[in-house]
N, C-alpha and C positions, 0 to 999 in steps of 0.2 A: 736521201739521207734519213736515218732512223733517228727519231727523237728519244733520247734516253731520259731517264728521270733527272740526271744531272742537267741536261740541256733545258728542260722544263722548268726546274728550280731557277736556273740562271735567268730565263726570260721573265719568270714571275718577279724575281728580285729586281730586274731592270725596270719593270712597269711600276713596281712600288716605289722605287727611287725616283723615277721620272714624275710620279705623282707628288712626292714630297717636295721635289724642286720647284713645282708650280706654285705661284702665290695664290693664297686663297681669297677669292673675291666673293663676299656674301651675296646671295641671291637678292633681288630687289625686295622681296617680301620677308627677308629674314632681318630681325632687328639688328642694329649695330650696338655692340655692348661697350658701356663705358663702366669700369670697374672703380668702386670707392674702396681705397686701401689705406692702411697705415702701419707703421712699424710696431713691433711688440709693446714697447713702453708708452706709445701714444704720443711721442714727442714730434712726430712728422705724419702728416696725412695728405693724401693726393687722389686726383682723378687720373686714371690711365685708360685711354689716352687723355692728354690734356688739350689737344688740338685735333680737330677732324674736319675732313671735307667730304660732304655728301651731296647727293642729288635731291631735288624736291620730292617729297613724298616718302622719304625714308623714315623709319621708326628708329628712335634711339631708346635703349634700355640701360638704366643705371642699375647696378647691382652692388650691394654692400658686402664686400669680402673682407672687411675689417673686423675681426672677432672681438675687439675691444672698444669700438665706438658706434654711435649711431650718427648717420649722415643724411643731408638732403641734397636734392638736385633741384636747385631754384633759379629761375631766370631772373635776370636783372631787369626789374620793371617797378614802377611806382606802387602797383597793386601788392608787391611782395616786399612788405616792410619799408615802404617808401624809398626803395632804391632807385637810382637813376635808370632810365630806359636804355638798355644796351642789346635790344632785339630789334628786328625790323618793325616798323610802325604798325603794319597791319597784321603782324603776328600775335597770337594769343600767348600770354605768359602762363607758366606752369610752377607749381611748388609740390614737391613729392611729399612733403611732411616728413618726419623723421623716419628712417628706414633702419630697422635693427639689422644685425648680421644675417646675411643670406636673403633678405628682402629685396624686392626690385621695383622699379617705376618705369613706366614707358611713356613717350610723347611722340607724335608723328609731326615733322617739320615740313610744311608745305610751301612756305613763303621763302623766296630767295633772299639771302642776306647773311649778316653776321649775328650770331647768337652767343651772348656771354652768360654764363651761369656760375653759381657758387653754392657752397655748403654753408647753411645758416650758422651752425655752431663753430665752423672752422674757417670762415672767410678771413679773419684776422690773421690766421696762419698761412694764408695764400692758397687755400683750397678752392680753386676756380678752374674754369675750362672755357673753351671757344669752339664752336661748331660753325663752320661756313657751309651754307647751303647754296648750291649752284655757283653763279658767277656774280657776286654782289656788285652793285654799281654805286652804292652809298659809300661815304668815307668809313675807314675802319672805325670800329667802336671805341678803340683805345684813344682816339684823337678828339672824342667828344664823350661828355657826360661821365668824366673820371672823378668829378668831385664827389666826396662822401664815401669813396671806396678806399679801404685801408691800402697803405703803401705795399704790404706784402702782397695783397691781392693784385694790384695794378702791375707789380713786377713779375707776376707769376704767369700772366697770360702769355701764350705764344704769339708771334706776330702773324698777321694776315699773311705776308709774303711767305713766311716759313710753312704755314699750313697749305697755302696753295701750291707750294713747290713740292712739298713732301707728301701731302695727302693725309698723313697721320703723323702726330708728334707726340712721343712718349717721354715723360720725365718722372723721376722719382726723387 
């Protein structure tokens, strides 16, 4: 059989389509990205994804893609504005400080467990997220240490079960 230009193009097209159909799994050394976003008038802000399941040792990078707001990625921990601890006992808390549009912040999570985080200026608006590292053995963070967290934030966390089942939870 002689390969014509048309055959070669069809083979190439098939390879491209097959590659697009495969889910993208970031390499272990690539940071997992969480975008900080908001609508144009600033009336709604969010993290995307809001829930994430990763393996220990992965790096998370928050990037502010909201052109109209500054945001933070801040762990729920007493060192951060006296918030309740909602990260594993032996994990180190983090606070990105204010990120302007297109700025980013990264942290590597090594300790298995549930990590809840928030945006300092927008926690009251429900701008929170949850990362599950590995297979946590402790009770879900939403069952403990919920006092002092605004209702909009408490209601915005995806459930541990949803994250464990889906791997990634997106909400806007």
